[in-house]
Biotite code that builds the C-alpha atoms (Angstrom):
import biotite.structure as struc

atoms = struc.array([
    struc.Atom([-14.844, -5.210, 20.251], chain_id="A", res_id=1, res_name="MET", atom_name="CA", element="C"),
    struc.Atom([-12.391, -4.749, 18.140], chain_id="A", res_id=2, res_name="LEU", atom_name="CA", element="C"),
    struc.Atom([-12.414, -1.194, 15.795], chain_id="A", res_id=3, res_name="ILE", atom_name="CA", element="C"),
    struc.Atom([-11.057, -0.837, 12.142], chain_id="A", res_id=4, res_name="THR", atom_name="CA", element="C"),
    struc.Atom([-8.673, 2.085, 12.193], chain_id="A", res_id=5, res_name="ILE", atom_name="CA", element="C"),
    struc.Atom([-6.824, 1.100, 8.459], chain_id="A", res_id=6, res_name="ALA", atom_name="CA", element="C"),
    struc.Atom([-7.379, -0.543, 4.997], chain_id="A", res_id=7, res_name="ARG", atom_name="CA", element="C"),
    struc.Atom([-4.681, -1.837, 2.620], chain_id="A", res_id=8, res_name="PHE", atom_name="CA", element="C"),
    struc.Atom([-4.691, -3.010, -1.277], chain_id="A", res_id=9, res_name="SER", atom_name="CA", element="C"),
    struc.Atom([-2.556, -5.741, -0.296], chain_id="A", res_id=10, res_name="PHE", atom_name="CA", element="C"),
    struc.Atom([-1.967, -8.037, 2.740], chain_id="A", res_id=11, res_name="PRO", atom_name="CA", element="C"),
    struc.Atom([1.540, -7.332, 2.945], chain_id="A", res_id=12, res_name="TYR", atom_name="CA", element="C"),
    struc.Atom([0.745, -4.229, 3.809], chain_id="A", res_id=13, res_name="GLU", atom_name="CA", element="C"),
    struc.Atom([-1.256, -4.306, 6.907], chain_id="A", res_id=14, res_name="ALA", atom_name="CA", element="C"),
    struc.Atom([1.167, -6.856, 8.239], chain_id="A", res_id=15, res_name="HIS", atom_name="CA", element="C"),
    struc.Atom([3.890, -3.904, 8.347], chain_id="A", res_id=16, res_name="ILE", atom_name="CA", element="C"),
    struc.Atom([1.108, -1.936, 9.800], chain_id="A", res_id=17, res_name="ALA", atom_name="CA", element="C"),
    struc.Atom([0.419, -4.283, 12.266], chain_id="A", res_id=18, res_name="LYS", atom_name="CA", element="C"),
    struc.Atom([4.011, -5.326, 12.880], chain_id="A", res_id=19, res_name="SER", atom_name="CA", element="C"),
    struc.Atom([4.501, -1.311, 13.954], chain_id="A", res_id=20, res_name="ARG", atom_name="CA", element="C"),
    struc.Atom([1.816, -1.423, 16.378], chain_id="A", res_id=21, res_name="LEU", atom_name="CA", element="C"),
    struc.Atom([3.035, -4.621, 17.867], chain_id="A", res_id=22, res_name="ALA", atom_name="CA", element="C"),
    struc.Atom([6.371, -2.784, 18.699], chain_id="A", res_id=23, res_name="SER", atom_name="CA", element="C"),
    struc.Atom([4.817, -0.418, 20.579], chain_id="A", res_id=24, res_name="GLU", atom_name="CA", element="C"),
    struc.Atom([3.015, -3.019, 22.672], chain_id="A", res_id=25, res_name="GLY", atom_name="CA", element="C"),
    struc.Atom([-0.793, -2.531, 20.546], chain_id="A", res_id=26, res_name="ILE", atom_name="CA", element="C"),
    struc.Atom([-2.677, -5.238, 19.514], chain_id="A", res_id=27, res_name="PRO", atom_name="CA", element="C"),
    struc.Atom([-3.529, -5.483, 15.848], chain_id="A", res_id=28, res_name="ALA", atom_name="CA", element="C"),
    struc.Atom([-5.476, -8.231, 13.703], chain_id="A", res_id=29, res_name="TYR", atom_name="CA", element="C"),
    struc.Atom([-5.414, -8.630, 9.944], chain_id="A", res_id=30, res_name="VAL", atom_name="CA", element="C"),
    struc.Atom([-8.924, -9.059, 8.654], chain_id="A", res_id=31, res_name="VAL", atom_name="CA", element="C"),
    struc.Atom([-9.970, -10.613, 4.953], chain_id="A", res_id=32, res_name="ASP", atom_name="CA", element="C"),
    struc.Atom([-6.170, -11.042, 3.936], chain_id="A", res_id=33, res_name="GLU", atom_name="CA", element="C"),
    struc.Atom([-6.546, -14.362, 2.944], chain_id="A", res_id=34, res_name="HIS", atom_name="CA", element="C"),
    struc.Atom([-9.793, -13.475, 0.753], chain_id="A", res_id=35, res_name="THR", atom_name="CA", element="C"),
    struc.Atom([-7.769, -11.129, -0.782], chain_id="A", res_id=36, res_name="ILE", atom_name="CA", element="C"),
    struc.Atom([-4.692, -13.341, -0.940], chain_id="A", res_id=37, res_name="SER", atom_name="CA", element="C"),
    struc.Atom([-6.987, -15.790, -3.148], chain_id="A", res_id=38, res_name="MET", atom_name="CA", element="C"),
    struc.Atom([-8.246, -13.318, -5.768], chain_id="A", res_id=39, res_name="GLN", atom_name="CA", element="C"),
    struc.Atom([-6.622, -9.784, -5.703], chain_id="A", res_id=40, res_name="TRP", atom_name="CA", element="C"),
    struc.Atom([-9.125, -8.081, -8.039], chain_id="A", res_id=41, res_name="LEU", atom_name="CA", element="C"),
    struc.Atom([-11.284, -8.247, -5.167], chain_id="A", res_id=42, res_name="TYR", atom_name="CA", element="C"),
    struc.Atom([-9.397, -5.950, -2.740], chain_id="A", res_id=43, res_name="SER", atom_name="CA", element="C"),
    struc.Atom([-11.435, -2.682, -3.937], chain_id="A", res_id=44, res_name="ASN", atom_name="CA", element="C"),
    struc.Atom([-14.989, -4.773, -3.576], chain_id="A", res_id=45, res_name="ALA", atom_name="CA", element="C"),
    struc.Atom([-14.454, -5.898, 0.090], chain_id="A", res_id=46, res_name="LEU", atom_name="CA", element="C"),
    struc.Atom([-12.745, -2.194, 1.322], chain_id="A", res_id=47, res_name="GLY", atom_name="CA", element="C"),
    struc.Atom([-9.309, -4.309, 1.159], chain_id="A", res_id=48, res_name="GLY", atom_name="CA", element="C"),
    struc.Atom([-7.075, -6.053, 4.209], chain_id="A", res_id=49, res_name="VAL", atom_name="CA", element="C"),
    struc.Atom([-8.420, -4.603, 7.184], chain_id="A", res_id=50, res_name="ARG", atom_name="CA", element="C"),
    struc.Atom([-6.372, -3.668, 10.199], chain_id="A", res_id=51, res_name="LEU", atom_name="CA", element="C"),
    struc.Atom([-8.281, -4.268, 13.477], chain_id="A", res_id=52, res_name="GLN", atom_name="CA", element="C"),
    struc.Atom([-7.600, -3.213, 17.192], chain_id="A", res_id=53, res_name="VAL", atom_name="CA", element="C"),
    struc.Atom([-9.723, -2.894, 20.584], chain_id="A", res_id=54, res_name="PRO", atom_name="CA", element="C"),
    struc.Atom([-11.758, 0.274, 21.050], chain_id="A", res_id=55, res_name="LYS", atom_name="CA", element="C"),
    struc.Atom([-9.385, 1.027, 23.785], chain_id="A", res_id=56, res_name="ASP", atom_name="CA", element="C"),
    struc.Atom([-6.435, 1.368, 21.525], chain_id="A", res_id=57, res_name="PHE", atom_name="CA", element="C"),
    struc.Atom([-8.120, 2.848, 18.787], chain_id="A", res_id=58, res_name="GLU", atom_name="CA", element="C"),
    struc.Atom([-6.755, 6.142, 18.916], chain_id="A", res_id=59, res_name="VAL", atom_name="CA", element="C"),
    struc.Atom([-3.096, 5.729, 19.929], chain_id="A", res_id=60, res_name="ILE", atom_name="CA", element="C"),
    struc.Atom([-2.682, 3.292, 16.729], chain_id="A", res_id=61, res_name="ALA", atom_name="CA", element="C"),
    struc.Atom([-3.982, 5.695, 14.397], chain_id="A", res_id=62, res_name="GLN", atom_name="CA", element="C"),
    struc.Atom([-1.586, 8.000, 16.326], chain_id="A", res_id=63, res_name="GLU", atom_name="CA", element="C"),
    struc.Atom([1.626, 5.441, 15.671], chain_id="A", res_id=64, res_name="ILE", atom_name="CA", element="C"),
    struc.Atom([0.221, 4.925, 12.090], chain_id="A", res_id=65, res_name="LEU", atom_name="CA", element="C"),
    struc.Atom([0.259, 8.581, 11.496], chain_id="A", res_id=66, res_name="ASN", atom_name="CA", element="C"),
    struc.Atom([3.265, 9.255, 12.254], chain_id="A", res_id=67, res_name="VAL", atom_name="CA", element="C"),
    struc.Atom([5.788, 9.505, 9.080], chain_id="A", res_id=68, res_name="GLU", atom_name="CA", element="C"),
    struc.Atom([8.907, 7.514, 9.215], chain_id="A", res_id=69, res_name="LEU", atom_name="CA", element="C"),
    struc.Atom([10.467, 8.266, 5.950], chain_id="A", res_id=70, res_name="GLU", atom_name="CA", element="C"),
    struc.Atom([12.750, 11.015, 6.938], chain_id="A", res_id=71, res_name="ALA", atom_name="CA", element="C"),
    struc.Atom([14.129, 9.195, 9.744], chain_id="A", res_id=72, res_name="THR", atom_name="CA", element="C"),
    struc.Atom([14.664, 5.984, 7.257], chain_id="A", res_id=73, res_name="LEU", atom_name="CA", element="C"),
    struc.Atom([16.055, 8.229, 4.582], chain_id="A", res_id=74, res_name="VAL", atom_name="CA", element="C"),
    struc.Atom([18.437, 10.132, 7.470], chain_id="A", res_id=75, res_name="GLU", atom_name="CA", element="C"),
    struc.Atom([19.597, 6.361, 8.359], chain_id="A", res_id=76, res_name="GLN", atom_name="CA", element="C"),
    struc.Atom([20.022, 4.637, 5.222], chain_id="A", res_id=77, res_name="GLN", atom_name="CA", element="C"),
    struc.Atom([20.099, 6.850, 2.103], chain_id="A", res_id=78, res_name="GLY", atom_name="CA", element="C"),
    struc.Atom([18.308, 7.942, -0.332], chain_id="A", res_id=79, res_name="TRP", atom_name="CA", element="C"),
    struc.Atom([18.552, 5.489, -3.240], chain_id="A", res_id=80, res_name="ASP", atom_name="CA", element="C"),
    struc.Atom([15.261, 6.210, -5.174], chain_id="A", res_id=81, res_name="GLY", atom_name="CA", element="C"),
    struc.Atom([13.817, 7.364, -8.229], chain_id="A", res_id=82, res_name="ASN", atom_name="CA", element="C"),
    struc.Atom([14.270, 10.716, -9.440], chain_id="A", res_id=83, res_name="ILE", atom_name="CA", element="C"),
    struc.Atom([11.226, 12.568, -11.736], chain_id="A", res_id=84, res_name="CYS", atom_name="CA", element="C"),
    struc.Atom([12.804, 13.232, -14.918], chain_id="A", res_id=85, res_name="PRO", atom_name="CA", element="C"),
    struc.Atom([10.102, 15.917, -16.042], chain_id="A", res_id=86, res_name="LYS", atom_name="CA", element="C"),
    struc.Atom([10.453, 18.326, -12.876], chain_id="A", res_id=87, res_name="CYS", atom_name="CA", element="C"),
    struc.Atom([13.299, 16.529, -10.476], chain_id="A", res_id=88, res_name="GLY", atom_name="CA", element="C"),
    struc.Atom([11.563, 15.854, -7.291], chain_id="A", res_id=89, res_name="SER", atom_name="CA", element="C"),
    struc.Atom([12.773, 13.059, -5.252], chain_id="A", res_id=90, res_name="ARG", atom_name="CA", element="C"),
    struc.Atom([8.566, 12.604, -4.078], chain_id="A", res_id=91, res_name="GLU", atom_name="CA", element="C"),
    struc.Atom([7.931, 9.491, -6.720], chain_id="A", res_id=92, res_name="THR", atom_name="CA", element="C"),
    struc.Atom([6.524, 6.312, -5.748], chain_id="A", res_id=93, res_name="GLU", atom_name="CA", element="C"),
    struc.Atom([6.351, 2.965, -7.690], chain_id="A", res_id=94, res_name="TYR", atom_name="CA", element="C"),
    struc.Atom([3.775, 2.652, -10.702], chain_id="A", res_id=95, res_name="TYR", atom_name="CA", element="C"),
    struc.Atom([2.582, -0.212, -12.943], chain_id="A", res_id=96, res_name="GLN", atom_name="CA", element="C"),
    struc.Atom([1.900, 0.410, -16.626], chain_id="A", res_id=97, res_name="PHE", atom_name="CA", element="C"),
    struc.Atom([-1.015, -1.413, -18.236], chain_id="A", res_id=98, res_name="GLY", atom_name="CA", element="C"),
    struc.Atom([-2.703, -2.743, -14.896], chain_id="A", res_id=99, res_name="LYS", atom_name="CA", element="C"),
    struc.Atom([-5.932, -1.314, -15.962], chain_id="A", res_id=100, res_name="ARG", atom_name="CA", element="C"),
    struc.Atom([-5.727, -3.030, -19.403], chain_id="A", res_id=101, res_name="MET", atom_name="CA", element="C"),
    struc.Atom([-4.629, -6.033, -17.573], chain_id="A", res_id=102, res_name="ALA", atom_name="CA", element="C"),
    struc.Atom([-7.659, -5.977, -15.306], chain_id="A", res_id=103, res_name="PHE", atom_name="CA", element="C"),
    struc.Atom([-10.368, -5.508, -18.213], chain_id="A", res_id=104, res_name="LEU", atom_name="CA", element="C"),
    struc.Atom([-8.676, -8.224, -19.632], chain_id="A", res_id=105, res_name="VAL", atom_name="CA", element="C"),
    struc.Atom([-9.244, -10.687, -16.770], chain_id="A", res_id=106, res_name="PHE", atom_name="CA", element="C"),
    struc.Atom([-12.565, -9.605, -16.863], chain_id="A", res_id=107, res_name="ILE", atom_name="CA", element="C"),
    struc.Atom([-13.649, -10.721, -20.353], chain_id="A", res_id=108, res_name="GLY", atom_name="CA", element="C"),
    struc.Atom([-11.481, -14.184, -20.818], chain_id="A", res_id=109, res_name="ILE", atom_name="CA", element="C"),
    struc.Atom([-10.047, -14.456, -17.116], chain_id="A", res_id=110, res_name="GLU", atom_name="CA", element="C"),
    struc.Atom([-6.877, -14.824, -17.955], chain_id="A", res_id=111, res_name="PHE", atom_name="CA", element="C"),
    struc.Atom([-4.257, -11.951, -17.816], chain_id="A", res_id=112, res_name="PRO", atom_name="CA", element="C"),
    struc.Atom([-3.005, -11.306, -20.797], chain_id="A", res_id=113, res_name="LEU", atom_name="CA", element="C"),
    struc.Atom([-1.705, -7.795, -20.760], chain_id="A", res_id=114, res_name="PHE", atom_name="CA", element="C"),
    struc.Atom([1.970, -6.753, -20.231], chain_id="A", res_id=115, res_name="PRO", atom_name="CA", element="C"),
    struc.Atom([2.599, -4.991, -17.670], chain_id="A", res_id=116, res_name="THR", atom_name="CA", element="C"),
    struc.Atom([5.508, -2.837, -17.406], chain_id="A", res_id=117, res_name="SER", atom_name="CA", element="C"),
    struc.Atom([7.068, -0.776, -13.946], chain_id="A", res_id=118, res_name="ASP", atom_name="CA", element="C"),
    struc.Atom([7.116, 2.654, -13.664], chain_id="A", res_id=119, res_name="GLY", atom_name="CA", element="C"),
    struc.Atom([7.370, 5.667, -11.098], chain_id="A", res_id=120, res_name="ILE", atom_name="CA", element="C"),
    struc.Atom([4.878, 8.698, -10.710], chain_id="A", res_id=121, res_name="ILE", atom_name="CA", element="C"),
    struc.Atom([5.789, 11.783, -9.107], chain_id="A", res_id=122, res_name="CYS", atom_name="CA", element="C"),
    struc.Atom([3.901, 12.822, -6.341], chain_id="A", res_id=123, res_name="LYS", atom_name="CA", element="C"),
    struc.Atom([4.922, 16.627, -7.353], chain_id="A", res_id=124, res_name="LYS", atom_name="CA", element="C"),
    struc.Atom([3.991, 17.286, -10.884], chain_id="A", res_id=125, res_name="CYS", atom_name="CA", element="C"),
    struc.Atom([1.743, 13.643, -11.378], chain_id="A", res_id=126, res_name="GLY", atom_name="CA", element="C"),
    struc.Atom([3.843, 12.947, -14.148], chain_id="A", res_id=127, res_name="SER", atom_name="CA", element="C"),
    struc.Atom([4.492, 8.921, -14.964], chain_id="A", res_id=128, res_name="LYS", atom_name="CA", element="C"),
    struc.Atom([7.180, 7.671, -16.652], chain_id="A", res_id=129, res_name="ASN", atom_name="CA", element="C"),
    struc.Atom([8.642, 4.066, -17.248], chain_id="A", res_id=130, res_name="LYS", atom_name="CA", element="C"),
    struc.Atom([12.096, 3.231, -15.611], chain_id="A", res_id=131, res_name="ILE", atom_name="CA", element="C"),
])
């Protein structure tokens, strides 16, 4: 019996997690990736792309996925991310401006016409800034 241990918005995120588990010898399966790939707007409605493991591996798989590797990666590779211009924090992540409007236009006329732009969102202060 397979148990869903994680859900992701995009298939590539699920495959990264699956690779982490495979490197530890844990069998894992990505479910609904093709449905989401064909129509990414359904991702949230369907519960995202699911990562499943056999019931016997559920606890150890969740422990592996919960280990934060960012500090180790920064130590090995260095940090080349964006700094928040408002508070100076390094705790930022990618953010896409205009994505909601693109979704609404797509629902209305079934074609995404609204332009999007790249930015960052600060995890510390919550500010959103275009890059």
